[in-house]
mmCIF file of the C-alpha atoms, coordinates in Angstrom:
data_MODEL
# 
_entry.id   MODEL 
# 
loop_
_atom_site.group_PDB 
_atom_site.id 
_atom_site.type_symbol 
_atom_site.label_atom_id 
_atom_site.label_alt_id 
_atom_site.label_comp_id 
_atom_site.label_asym_id 
_atom_site.label_entity_id 
_atom_site.label_seq_id 
_atom_site.pdbx_PDB_ins_code 
_atom_site.Cartn_x 
_atom_site.Cartn_y 
_atom_site.Cartn_z 
_atom_site.occupancy 
_atom_site.B_iso_or_equiv 
_atom_site.pdbx_formal_charge 
_atom_site.auth_seq_id 
_atom_site.auth_comp_id 
_atom_site.auth_asym_id 
_atom_site.auth_atom_id 
_atom_site.pdbx_PDB_model_num 
ATOM 1   C CA . MET A 1 1   ? 0.000   0.000  0.000   1.00 0.00 ? 1   MET A CA 1 
ATOM 2   C CA . GLU A 1 2   ? 1.483   3.321  -1.073  1.00 0.00 ? 2   GLU A CA 1 
ATOM 3   C CA . THR A 1 3   ? -0.266  5.763  1.260   1.00 0.00 ? 3   THR A CA 1 
ATOM 4   C CA . LYS A 1 4   ? -1.351  6.226  4.864   1.00 0.00 ? 4   LYS A CA 1 
ATOM 5   C CA . PRO A 1 5   ? -3.935  9.000  4.677   1.00 0.00 ? 5   PRO A CA 1 
ATOM 6   C CA . SER A 1 6   ? -4.943  10.951 7.775   1.00 0.00 ? 6   SER A CA 1 
ATOM 7   C CA . ASN A 1 7   ? -6.483  14.300 8.583   1.00 0.00 ? 7   ASN A CA 1 
ATOM 8   C CA . PRO A 1 8   ? -3.820  16.893 9.498   1.00 0.00 ? 8   PRO A CA 1 
ATOM 9   C CA . SER A 1 9   ? -6.310  19.698 10.179  1.00 0.00 ? 9   SER A CA 1 
ATOM 10  C CA . LEU A 1 10  ? -5.564  19.914 13.902  1.00 0.00 ? 10  LEU A CA 1 
ATOM 11  C CA . ALA A 1 11  ? -1.808  20.189 13.347  1.00 0.00 ? 11  ALA A CA 1 
ATOM 12  C CA . LEU A 1 12  ? -2.339  22.953 10.802  1.00 0.00 ? 12  LEU A CA 1 
ATOM 13  C CA . THR A 1 13  ? -4.049  25.139 13.412  1.00 0.00 ? 13  THR A CA 1 
ATOM 14  C CA . GLU A 1 14  ? -0.570  25.799 14.842  1.00 0.00 ? 14  GLU A CA 1 
ATOM 15  C CA . ILE A 1 15  ? 0.309   27.861 11.754  1.00 0.00 ? 15  ILE A CA 1 
ATOM 16  C CA . PRO A 1 16  ? -0.576  31.552 12.278  1.00 0.00 ? 16  PRO A CA 1 
ATOM 17  C CA . PRO A 1 17  ? -2.731  33.220 9.593   1.00 0.00 ? 17  PRO A CA 1 
ATOM 18  C CA . GLY A 1 18  ? -0.571  34.657 6.821   1.00 0.00 ? 18  GLY A CA 1 
ATOM 19  C CA . TYR A 1 19  ? 2.251   32.181 7.440   1.00 0.00 ? 19  TYR A CA 1 
ATOM 20  C CA . LEU A 1 20  ? 3.519   28.984 5.856   1.00 0.00 ? 20  LEU A CA 1 
ATOM 21  C CA . ASN A 1 21  ? 5.186   26.045 7.571   1.00 0.00 ? 21  ASN A CA 1 
ATOM 22  C CA . ILE A 1 22  ? 7.945   25.076 5.158   1.00 0.00 ? 22  ILE A CA 1 
ATOM 23  C CA . MET A 1 23  ? 10.596  22.390 4.960   1.00 0.00 ? 23  MET A CA 1 
ATOM 24  C CA . GLY A 1 24  ? 12.931  24.331 2.706   1.00 0.00 ? 24  GLY A CA 1 
ATOM 25  C CA . TYR A 1 25  ? 13.350  26.944 0.008   1.00 0.00 ? 25  TYR A CA 1 
ATOM 26  C CA . VAL A 1 26  ? 15.783  27.711 -2.815  1.00 0.00 ? 26  VAL A CA 1 
ATOM 27  C CA . ASP A 1 27  ? 15.723  31.022 -4.631  1.00 0.00 ? 27  ASP A CA 1 
ATOM 28  C CA . GLN A 1 28  ? 16.675  29.650 -8.054  1.00 0.00 ? 28  GLN A CA 1 
ATOM 29  C CA . SER A 1 29  ? 16.334  26.248 -9.717  1.00 0.00 ? 29  SER A CA 1 
ATOM 30  C CA . GLU A 1 30  ? 16.187  24.920 -13.264 1.00 0.00 ? 30  GLU A CA 1 
ATOM 31  C CA . VAL A 1 31  ? 15.064  21.328 -12.577 1.00 0.00 ? 31  VAL A CA 1 
ATOM 32  C CA . ASN A 1 32  ? 11.707  21.969 -10.913 1.00 0.00 ? 32  ASN A CA 1 
ATOM 33  C CA . GLY A 1 33  ? 9.675   23.251 -13.834 1.00 0.00 ? 33  GLY A CA 1 
ATOM 34  C CA . PRO A 1 34  ? 10.078  25.505 -16.876 1.00 0.00 ? 34  PRO A CA 1 
ATOM 35  C CA . GLY A 1 35  ? 12.708  28.218 -16.790 1.00 0.00 ? 35  GLY A CA 1 
ATOM 36  C CA . SER A 1 36  ? 14.474  29.581 -13.744 1.00 0.00 ? 36  SER A CA 1 
ATOM 37  C CA . ARG A 1 37  ? 12.260  29.476 -10.665 1.00 0.00 ? 37  ARG A CA 1 
ATOM 38  C CA . ALA A 1 38  ? 12.130  29.560 -6.906  1.00 0.00 ? 38  ALA A CA 1 
ATOM 39  C CA . VAL A 1 39  ? 11.048  26.368 -5.137  1.00 0.00 ? 39  VAL A CA 1 
ATOM 40  C CA . VAL A 1 40  ? 9.117   26.160 -1.860  1.00 0.00 ? 40  VAL A CA 1 
ATOM 41  C CA . TRP A 1 41  ? 8.831   22.797 -0.075  1.00 0.00 ? 41  TRP A CA 1 
ATOM 42  C CA . VAL A 1 42  ? 6.000   22.883 2.454   1.00 0.00 ? 42  VAL A CA 1 
ATOM 43  C CA . GLN A 1 43  ? 6.071   20.836 5.649   1.00 0.00 ? 43  GLN A CA 1 
ATOM 44  C CA . GLY A 1 44  ? 3.525   18.081 6.193   1.00 0.00 ? 44  GLY A CA 1 
ATOM 45  C CA . CYS A 1 45  ? 2.127   15.134 4.238   1.00 0.00 ? 45  CYS A CA 1 
ATOM 46  C CA . PRO A 1 46  ? 0.065   12.227 5.604   1.00 0.00 ? 46  PRO A CA 1 
ATOM 47  C CA . ARG A 1 47  ? 0.716   9.845  2.712   1.00 0.00 ? 47  ARG A CA 1 
ATOM 48  C CA . GLU A 1 48  ? 4.159   8.460  3.633   1.00 0.00 ? 48  GLU A CA 1 
ATOM 49  C CA . CYS A 1 49  ? 4.651   6.988  0.150   1.00 0.00 ? 49  CYS A CA 1 
ATOM 50  C CA . SER A 1 50  ? 7.309   4.306  -0.144  1.00 0.00 ? 50  SER A CA 1 
ATOM 51  C CA . GLY A 1 51  ? 10.345  5.774  -1.902  1.00 0.00 ? 51  GLY A CA 1 
ATOM 52  C CA . CYS A 1 52  ? 9.237   9.341  -1.163  1.00 0.00 ? 52  CYS A CA 1 
ATOM 53  C CA . PHE A 1 53  ? 11.765  11.959 -2.239  1.00 0.00 ? 53  PHE A CA 1 
ATOM 54  C CA . ASN A 1 54  ? 11.350  14.005 0.930   1.00 0.00 ? 54  ASN A CA 1 
ATOM 55  C CA . PRO A 1 55  ? 10.449  11.837 3.950   1.00 0.00 ? 55  PRO A CA 1 
ATOM 56  C CA . ASP A 1 56  ? 11.534  14.628 6.304   1.00 0.00 ? 56  ASP A CA 1 
ATOM 57  C CA . SER A 1 57  ? 8.538   16.563 5.001   1.00 0.00 ? 57  SER A CA 1 
ATOM 58  C CA . TRP A 1 58  ? 5.964   14.084 6.333   1.00 0.00 ? 58  TRP A CA 1 
ATOM 59  C CA . SER A 1 59  ? 5.612   15.521 9.827   1.00 0.00 ? 59  SER A CA 1 
ATOM 60  C CA . PHE A 1 60  ? 3.092   18.310 10.342  1.00 0.00 ? 60  PHE A CA 1 
ATOM 61  C CA . GLU A 1 61  ? 5.029   19.670 13.313  1.00 0.00 ? 61  GLU A CA 1 
ATOM 62  C CA . VAL A 1 62  ? 6.168   23.263 12.922  1.00 0.00 ? 62  VAL A CA 1 
ATOM 63  C CA . ASN A 1 63  ? 9.531   23.320 11.160  1.00 0.00 ? 63  ASN A CA 1 
ATOM 64  C CA . GLN A 1 64  ? 10.115  26.785 9.702   1.00 0.00 ? 64  GLN A CA 1 
ATOM 65  C CA . LEU A 1 65  ? 7.392   29.406 9.866   1.00 0.00 ? 65  LEU A CA 1 
ATOM 66  C CA . ILE A 1 66  ? 7.684   32.184 7.309   1.00 0.00 ? 66  ILE A CA 1 
ATOM 67  C CA . ALA A 1 67  ? 5.286   35.003 6.510   1.00 0.00 ? 67  ALA A CA 1 
ATOM 68  C CA . VAL A 1 68  ? 3.736   34.921 3.049   1.00 0.00 ? 68  VAL A CA 1 
ATOM 69  C CA . ASP A 1 69  ? 4.771   38.556 2.517   1.00 0.00 ? 69  ASP A CA 1 
ATOM 70  C CA . THR A 1 70  ? 8.389   37.792 3.465   1.00 0.00 ? 70  THR A CA 1 
ATOM 71  C CA . LEU A 1 71  ? 8.554   34.780 1.166   1.00 0.00 ? 71  LEU A CA 1 
ATOM 72  C CA . ALA A 1 72  ? 7.081   36.807 -1.701  1.00 0.00 ? 72  ALA A CA 1 
ATOM 73  C CA . GLU A 1 73  ? 9.731   39.484 -1.179  1.00 0.00 ? 73  GLU A CA 1 
ATOM 74  C CA . ASN A 1 74  ? 12.483  36.853 -1.152  1.00 0.00 ? 74  ASN A CA 1 
ATOM 75  C CA . ILE A 1 75  ? 11.277  35.290 -4.384  1.00 0.00 ? 75  ILE A CA 1 
ATOM 76  C CA . LEU A 1 76  ? 10.809  38.606 -6.170  1.00 0.00 ? 76  LEU A CA 1 
ATOM 77  C CA . SER A 1 77  ? 14.252  39.824 -5.088  1.00 0.00 ? 77  SER A CA 1 
ATOM 78  C CA . ASN A 1 78  ? 15.848  37.427 -7.582  1.00 0.00 ? 78  ASN A CA 1 
ATOM 79  C CA . PRO A 1 79  ? 15.480  38.975 -11.063 1.00 0.00 ? 79  PRO A CA 1 
ATOM 80  C CA . ASN A 1 80  ? 16.345  35.643 -12.709 1.00 0.00 ? 80  ASN A CA 1 
ATOM 81  C CA . ASN A 1 81  ? 13.146  33.999 -11.517 1.00 0.00 ? 81  ASN A CA 1 
ATOM 82  C CA . THR A 1 82  ? 10.343  33.568 -14.022 1.00 0.00 ? 82  THR A CA 1 
ATOM 83  C CA . GLY A 1 83  ? 8.222   31.399 -11.758 1.00 0.00 ? 83  GLY A CA 1 
ATOM 84  C CA . VAL A 1 84  ? 7.806   29.476 -8.521  1.00 0.00 ? 84  VAL A CA 1 
ATOM 85  C CA . THR A 1 85  ? 7.149   25.806 -7.806  1.00 0.00 ? 85  THR A CA 1 
ATOM 86  C CA . PHE A 1 86  ? 5.320   24.498 -4.735  1.00 0.00 ? 86  PHE A CA 1 
ATOM 87  C CA . SER A 1 87  ? 6.353   21.047 -3.573  1.00 0.00 ? 87  SER A CA 1 
ATOM 88  C CA . GLY A 1 88  ? 6.577   19.216 -0.301  1.00 0.00 ? 88  GLY A CA 1 
ATOM 89  C CA . GLY A 1 89  ? 5.148   17.728 1.675   1.00 0.00 ? 89  GLY A CA 1 
ATOM 90  C CA . GLU A 1 90  ? 1.663   18.307 0.366   1.00 0.00 ? 90  GLU A CA 1 
ATOM 91  C CA . PRO A 1 91  ? 1.095   21.879 -0.846  1.00 0.00 ? 91  PRO A CA 1 
ATOM 92  C CA . PHE A 1 92  ? -2.694  21.628 -0.821  1.00 0.00 ? 92  PHE A CA 1 
ATOM 93  C CA . TRP A 1 93  ? -2.838  21.196 2.948   1.00 0.00 ? 93  TRP A CA 1 
ATOM 94  C CA . GLN A 1 94  ? -1.616  24.808 3.076   1.00 0.00 ? 94  GLN A CA 1 
ATOM 95  C CA . ALA A 1 95  ? -3.622  25.899 0.050   1.00 0.00 ? 95  ALA A CA 1 
ATOM 96  C CA . SER A 1 96  ? -4.952  29.165 1.457   1.00 0.00 ? 96  SER A CA 1 
ATOM 97  C CA . ALA A 1 97  ? -1.536  30.634 2.279   1.00 0.00 ? 97  ALA A CA 1 
ATOM 98  C CA . LEU A 1 98  ? -0.041  29.337 -0.972  1.00 0.00 ? 98  LEU A CA 1 
ATOM 99  C CA . ALA A 1 99  ? -2.901  30.861 -2.964  1.00 0.00 ? 99  ALA A CA 1 
ATOM 100 C CA . SER A 1 100 ? -2.162  34.203 -1.310  1.00 0.00 ? 100 SER A CA 1 
ATOM 101 C CA . LEU A 1 101 ? 1.536   33.849 -2.149  1.00 0.00 ? 101 LEU A CA 1 
ATOM 102 C CA . ALA A 1 102 ? 0.699   32.853 -5.716  1.00 0.00 ? 102 ALA A CA 1 
ATOM 103 C CA . ARG A 1 103 ? -1.498  35.913 -6.221  1.00 0.00 ? 103 ARG A CA 1 
ATOM 104 C CA . LYS A 1 104 ? 1.308   38.227 -5.134  1.00 0.00 ? 104 LYS A CA 1 
ATOM 105 C CA . LEU A 1 105 ? 3.812   36.523 -7.430  1.00 0.00 ? 105 LEU A CA 1 
ATOM 106 C CA . LYS A 1 106 ? 1.484   36.411 -10.437 1.00 0.00 ? 106 LYS A CA 1 
ATOM 107 C CA . ALA A 1 107 ? 0.745   40.107 -10.008 1.00 0.00 ? 107 ALA A CA 1 
ATOM 108 C CA . ALA A 1 108 ? 4.496   40.645 -10.417 1.00 0.00 ? 108 ALA A CA 1 
ATOM 109 C CA . GLY A 1 109 ? 4.577   38.569 -13.618 1.00 0.00 ? 109 GLY A CA 1 
ATOM 110 C CA . LEU A 1 110 ? 5.735   35.164 -12.357 1.00 0.00 ? 110 LEU A CA 1 
ATOM 111 C CA . ASN A 1 111 ? 4.102   31.849 -13.242 1.00 0.00 ? 111 ASN A CA 1 
ATOM 112 C CA . VAL A 1 112 ? 3.108   29.282 -10.613 1.00 0.00 ? 112 VAL A CA 1 
ATOM 113 C CA . MET A 1 113 ? 3.375   25.497 -10.643 1.00 0.00 ? 113 MET A CA 1 
ATOM 114 C CA . SER A 1 114 ? 2.610   22.901 -7.983  1.00 0.00 ? 114 SER A CA 1 
ATOM 115 C CA . PHE A 1 115 ? 3.047   19.242 -7.233  1.00 0.00 ? 115 PHE A CA 1 
ATOM 116 C CA . THR A 1 116 ? 0.393   17.323 -5.317  1.00 0.00 ? 116 THR A CA 1 
ATOM 117 C CA . GLY A 1 117 ? -0.233  13.779 -4.142  1.00 0.00 ? 117 GLY A CA 1 
ATOM 118 C CA . PHE A 1 118 ? -3.932  14.314 -4.812  1.00 0.00 ? 118 PHE A CA 1 
ATOM 119 C CA . THR A 1 119 ? -5.433  13.835 -8.241  1.00 0.00 ? 119 THR A CA 1 
ATOM 120 C CA . LEU A 1 120 ? -6.984  16.841 -9.924  1.00 0.00 ? 120 LEU A CA 1 
ATOM 121 C CA . LYS A 1 121 ? -10.395 15.196 -9.572  1.00 0.00 ? 121 LYS A CA 1 
ATOM 122 C CA . GLN A 1 122 ? -9.895  14.856 -5.811  1.00 0.00 ? 122 GLN A CA 1 
ATOM 123 C CA . LEU A 1 123 ? -8.880  18.497 -5.532  1.00 0.00 ? 123 LEU A CA 1 
ATOM 124 C CA . GLN A 1 124 ? -12.048 19.522 -7.348  1.00 0.00 ? 124 GLN A CA 1 
ATOM 125 C CA . SER A 1 125 ? -14.271 17.448 -5.044  1.00 0.00 ? 125 SER A CA 1 
ATOM 126 C CA . GLU A 1 126 ? -16.028 18.423 -1.818  1.00 0.00 ? 126 GLU A CA 1 
ATOM 127 C CA . SER A 1 127 ? -13.560 16.315 0.190   1.00 0.00 ? 127 SER A CA 1 
ATOM 128 C CA . ALA A 1 128 ? -10.525 18.334 -0.964  1.00 0.00 ? 128 ALA A CA 1 
ATOM 129 C CA . PRO A 1 129 ? -8.441  20.212 1.633   1.00 0.00 ? 129 PRO A CA 1 
ATOM 130 C CA . PRO A 1 130 ? -9.759  23.688 2.490   1.00 0.00 ? 130 PRO A CA 1 
ATOM 131 C CA . SER A 1 131 ? -9.124  26.397 -0.140  1.00 0.00 ? 131 SER A CA 1 
ATOM 132 C CA . SER A 1 132 ? -7.911  23.878 -2.741  1.00 0.00 ? 132 SER A CA 1 
ATOM 133 C CA . GLN A 1 133 ? -9.955  25.606 -5.446  1.00 0.00 ? 133 GLN A CA 1 
ATOM 134 C CA . LYS A 1 134 ? -8.379  28.957 -4.571  1.00 0.00 ? 134 LYS A CA 1 
ATOM 135 C CA . LEU A 1 135 ? -4.907  27.517 -5.160  1.00 0.00 ? 135 LEU A CA 1 
ATOM 136 C CA . LEU A 1 136 ? -5.954  25.692 -8.330  1.00 0.00 ? 136 LEU A CA 1 
ATOM 137 C CA . GLU A 1 137 ? -7.216  28.977 -9.757  1.00 0.00 ? 137 GLU A CA 1 
ATOM 138 C CA . GLN A 1 138 ? -3.723  30.471 -9.419  1.00 0.00 ? 138 GLN A CA 1 
ATOM 139 C CA . LEU A 1 139 ? -1.802  27.626 -11.041 1.00 0.00 ? 139 LEU A CA 1 
ATOM 140 C CA . ASP A 1 140 ? -0.352  27.595 -14.527 1.00 0.00 ? 140 ASP A CA 1 
ATOM 141 C CA . ILE A 1 141 ? 0.810   23.975 -14.213 1.00 0.00 ? 141 ILE A CA 1 
ATOM 142 C CA . LEU A 1 142 ? -0.135  21.131 -11.868 1.00 0.00 ? 142 LEU A CA 1 
ATOM 143 C CA . ILE A 1 143 ? 1.538   17.725 -11.545 1.00 0.00 ? 143 ILE A CA 1 
ATOM 144 C CA . ASP A 1 144 ? -0.850  15.441 -9.725  1.00 0.00 ? 144 ASP A CA 1 
ATOM 145 C CA . GLY A 1 145 ? -0.833  11.977 -8.197  1.00 0.00 ? 145 GLY A CA 1 
ATOM 146 C CA . PRO A 1 146 ? 1.232   10.322 -5.471  1.00 0.00 ? 146 PRO A CA 1 
ATOM 147 C CA . PHE A 1 147 ? 4.680   8.927  -6.159  1.00 0.00 ? 147 PHE A CA 1 
ATOM 148 C CA . VAL A 1 148 ? 4.331   5.164  -6.724  1.00 0.00 ? 148 VAL A CA 1 
ATOM 149 C CA . GLU A 1 149 ? 7.681   3.477  -6.328  1.00 0.00 ? 149 GLU A CA 1 
ATOM 150 C CA . SER A 1 150 ? 6.720   0.458  -8.440  1.00 0.00 ? 150 SER A CA 1 
ATOM 151 C CA . GLN A 1 151 ? 5.953   2.830  -11.333 1.00 0.00 ? 151 GLN A CA 1 
ATOM 152 C CA . ALA A 1 152 ? 9.010   5.063  -10.924 1.00 0.00 ? 152 ALA A CA 1 
ATOM 153 C CA . ILE A 1 153 ? 10.483  6.860  -13.957 1.00 0.00 ? 153 ILE A CA 1 
ATOM 154 C CA . ASN A 1 154 ? 13.942  8.410  -14.216 1.00 0.00 ? 154 ASN A CA 1 
ATOM 155 C CA . SER A 1 155 ? 14.100  9.519  -17.818 1.00 0.00 ? 155 SER A CA 1 
ATOM 156 C CA . PRO A 1 156 ? 15.324  12.504 -19.873 1.00 0.00 ? 156 PRO A CA 1 
ATOM 157 C CA . THR A 1 157 ? 12.011  12.373 -21.740 1.00 0.00 ? 157 THR A CA 1 
ATOM 158 C CA . SER A 1 158 ? 9.635   12.301 -18.747 1.00 0.00 ? 158 SER A CA 1 
ATOM 159 C CA . PRO A 1 159 ? 8.656   15.341 -16.646 1.00 0.00 ? 159 PRO A CA 1 
ATOM 160 C CA . VAL A 1 160 ? 6.989   13.122 -14.005 1.00 0.00 ? 160 VAL A CA 1 
ATOM 161 C CA . SER A 1 161 ? 8.534   10.706 -11.515 1.00 0.00 ? 161 SER A CA 1 
ATOM 162 C CA . SER A 1 162 ? 6.058   7.818  -11.705 1.00 0.00 ? 162 SER A CA 1 
ATOM 163 C CA . LYS A 1 163 ? 3.788   6.593  -14.463 1.00 0.00 ? 163 LYS A CA 1 
ATOM 164 C CA . ASN A 1 164 ? 0.533   7.380  -12.658 1.00 0.00 ? 164 ASN A CA 1 
ATOM 165 C CA . GLN A 1 165 ? 1.299   11.106 -12.403 1.00 0.00 ? 165 GLN A CA 1 
ATOM 166 C CA . ARG A 1 166 ? -0.077  13.606 -14.896 1.00 0.00 ? 166 ARG A CA 1 
ATOM 167 C CA . VAL A 1 167 ? 0.925   17.091 -16.048 1.00 0.00 ? 167 VAL A CA 1 
ATOM 168 C CA . HIS A 1 168 ? -2.017  19.497 -16.254 1.00 0.00 ? 168 HIS A CA 1 
ATOM 169 C CA . VAL A 1 169 ? -1.280  22.697 -18.178 1.00 0.00 ? 169 VAL A CA 1 
ATOM 170 C CA . PHE A 1 170 ? -3.872  25.313 -17.261 1.00 0.00 ? 170 PHE A CA 1 
ATOM 171 C CA . ASN A 1 171 ? -2.078  28.163 -19.046 1.00 0.00 ? 171 ASN A CA 1 
ATOM 172 C CA . PRO A 1 172 ? -1.651  27.356 -22.768 1.00 0.00 ? 172 PRO A CA 1 
ATOM 173 C CA . ILE A 1 173 ? 1.492   29.494 -22.894 1.00 0.00 ? 173 ILE A CA 1 
ATOM 174 C CA . PHE A 1 174 ? 3.306   26.591 -21.230 1.00 0.00 ? 174 PHE A CA 1 
ATOM 175 C CA . GLN A 1 175 ? 1.930   23.833 -23.431 1.00 0.00 ? 175 GLN A CA 1 
ATOM 176 C CA . ASP A 1 176 ? 5.232   23.573 -25.315 1.00 0.00 ? 176 ASP A CA 1 
ATOM 177 C CA . GLN A 1 177 ? 7.471   24.192 -22.302 1.00 0.00 ? 177 GLN A CA 1 
ATOM 178 C CA . ILE A 1 178 ? 7.104   20.852 -20.531 1.00 0.00 ? 178 ILE A CA 1 
ATOM 179 C CA . SER A 1 179 ? 10.733  20.030 -21.201 1.00 0.00 ? 179 SER A CA 1 
ATOM 180 C CA . TRP A 1 180 ? 12.320  19.335 -17.822 1.00 0.00 ? 180 TRP A CA 1 
ATOM 181 C CA . ALA A 1 181 ? 13.314  15.720 -17.115 1.00 0.00 ? 181 ALA A CA 1 
ATOM 182 C CA . SER A 1 182 ? 12.855  13.252 -14.265 1.00 0.00 ? 182 SER A CA 1 
ATOM 183 C CA . ASP A 1 183 ? 16.563  12.359 -14.303 1.00 0.00 ? 183 ASP A CA 1 
ATOM 184 C CA . GLN A 1 184 ? 17.886  15.846 -13.434 1.00 0.00 ? 184 GLN A CA 1 
ATOM 185 C CA . ILE A 1 185 ? 19.203  17.015 -10.069 1.00 0.00 ? 185 ILE A CA 1 
ATOM 186 C CA . GLU A 1 186 ? 20.825  20.124 -8.604  1.00 0.00 ? 186 GLU A CA 1 
ATOM 187 C CA . VAL A 1 187 ? 22.993  20.685 -5.539  1.00 0.00 ? 187 VAL A CA 1 
ATOM 188 C CA . HIS A 1 188 ? 22.596  23.987 -3.657  1.00 0.00 ? 188 HIS A CA 1 
ATOM 189 C CA . ILE A 1 189 ? 25.072  25.056 -0.976  1.00 0.00 ? 189 ILE A CA 1 
ATOM 190 C CA . LEU A 1 190 ? 23.393  27.466 1.436   1.00 0.00 ? 190 LEU A CA 1 
ATOM 191 C CA . LYS A 1 191 ? 25.044  30.328 3.316   1.00 0.00 ? 191 LYS A CA 1 
ATOM 192 C CA . ASP A 1 192 ? 24.935  28.366 6.581   1.00 0.00 ? 192 ASP A CA 1 
ATOM 193 C CA . GLY A 1 193 ? 26.739  25.438 4.970   1.00 0.00 ? 193 GLY A CA 1 
ATOM 194 C CA . ASN A 1 194 ? 23.662  23.240 4.630   1.00 0.00 ? 194 ASN A CA 1 
ATOM 195 C CA . ARG A 1 195 ? 23.175  21.441 1.344   1.00 0.00 ? 195 ARG A CA 1 
ATOM 196 C CA . ILE A 1 196 ? 19.990  20.961 -0.648  1.00 0.00 ? 196 ILE A CA 1 
ATOM 197 C CA . VAL A 1 197 ? 19.942  18.260 -3.321  1.00 0.00 ? 197 VAL A CA 1 
ATOM 198 C CA . THR A 1 198 ? 16.838  18.577 -5.459  1.00 0.00 ? 198 THR A CA 1 
ATOM 199 C CA . GLY A 1 199 ? 15.392  17.298 -8.699  1.00 0.00 ? 199 GLY A CA 1 
ATOM 200 C CA . TYR A 1 200 ? 12.878  14.897 -10.126 1.00 0.00 ? 200 TYR A CA 1 
ATOM 201 C CA . GLN A 1 201 ? 15.228  11.952 -9.905  1.00 0.00 ? 201 GLN A CA 1 
ATOM 202 C CA . GLY A 1 202 ? 15.298  11.599 -6.246  1.00 0.00 ? 202 GLY A CA 1 
ATOM 203 C CA . TRP A 1 203 ? 15.016  13.706 -3.180  1.00 0.00 ? 203 TRP A CA 1 
ATOM 204 C CA . LEU A 1 204 ? 15.347  16.883 -1.194  1.00 0.00 ? 204 LEU A CA 1 
ATOM 205 C CA . GLU A 1 205 ? 18.166  16.438 1.290   1.00 0.00 ? 205 GLU A CA 1 
ATOM 206 C CA . LEU A 1 206 ? 19.050  18.895 4.043   1.00 0.00 ? 206 LEU A CA 1 
ATOM 207 C CA . THR A 1 207 ? 22.296  18.103 5.888   1.00 0.00 ? 207 THR A CA 1 
# 
């Protein structure tokens, strides 16, 4: 069984309004969607998929709280960014704050993409996490579906990591820009000496 679903609503009440609980952030990446973009990994996912790229993101305990306004300023301070990608963890469990962040970034001309372990149909249903529709309305691209280890793909011709996942292009401008690959990774060395390894091939690692 690939997932262990639960309801994280109580844990999410610890996040103040206007804030996100994140696992990590890089201000520029070229392997997490089209072009050069910031990447935000939110904290918390109940699925616990076998082979998950970011198992440290499963816990809903507060990791790093950051104000939406502060994160928007950080992202917009890098002139090389053309967009932002939300990953995790499960972005849609913090959909309201991410929708607010997305609106600020789109108003400044950036595009917005998100991963999710939900399917698009689930996100459009009444059982979706709160404010899911608000976040969907802000997205240019969505990659949906949980990572299924038995269907894993690491290929220069695939933008998804397992065969069950789908790329939904809501903004036709990006229809011909789905060119990143599931076998690409990057290594980021942060100012404090920590290292982030990210990409579709494998994982987000903070050491």
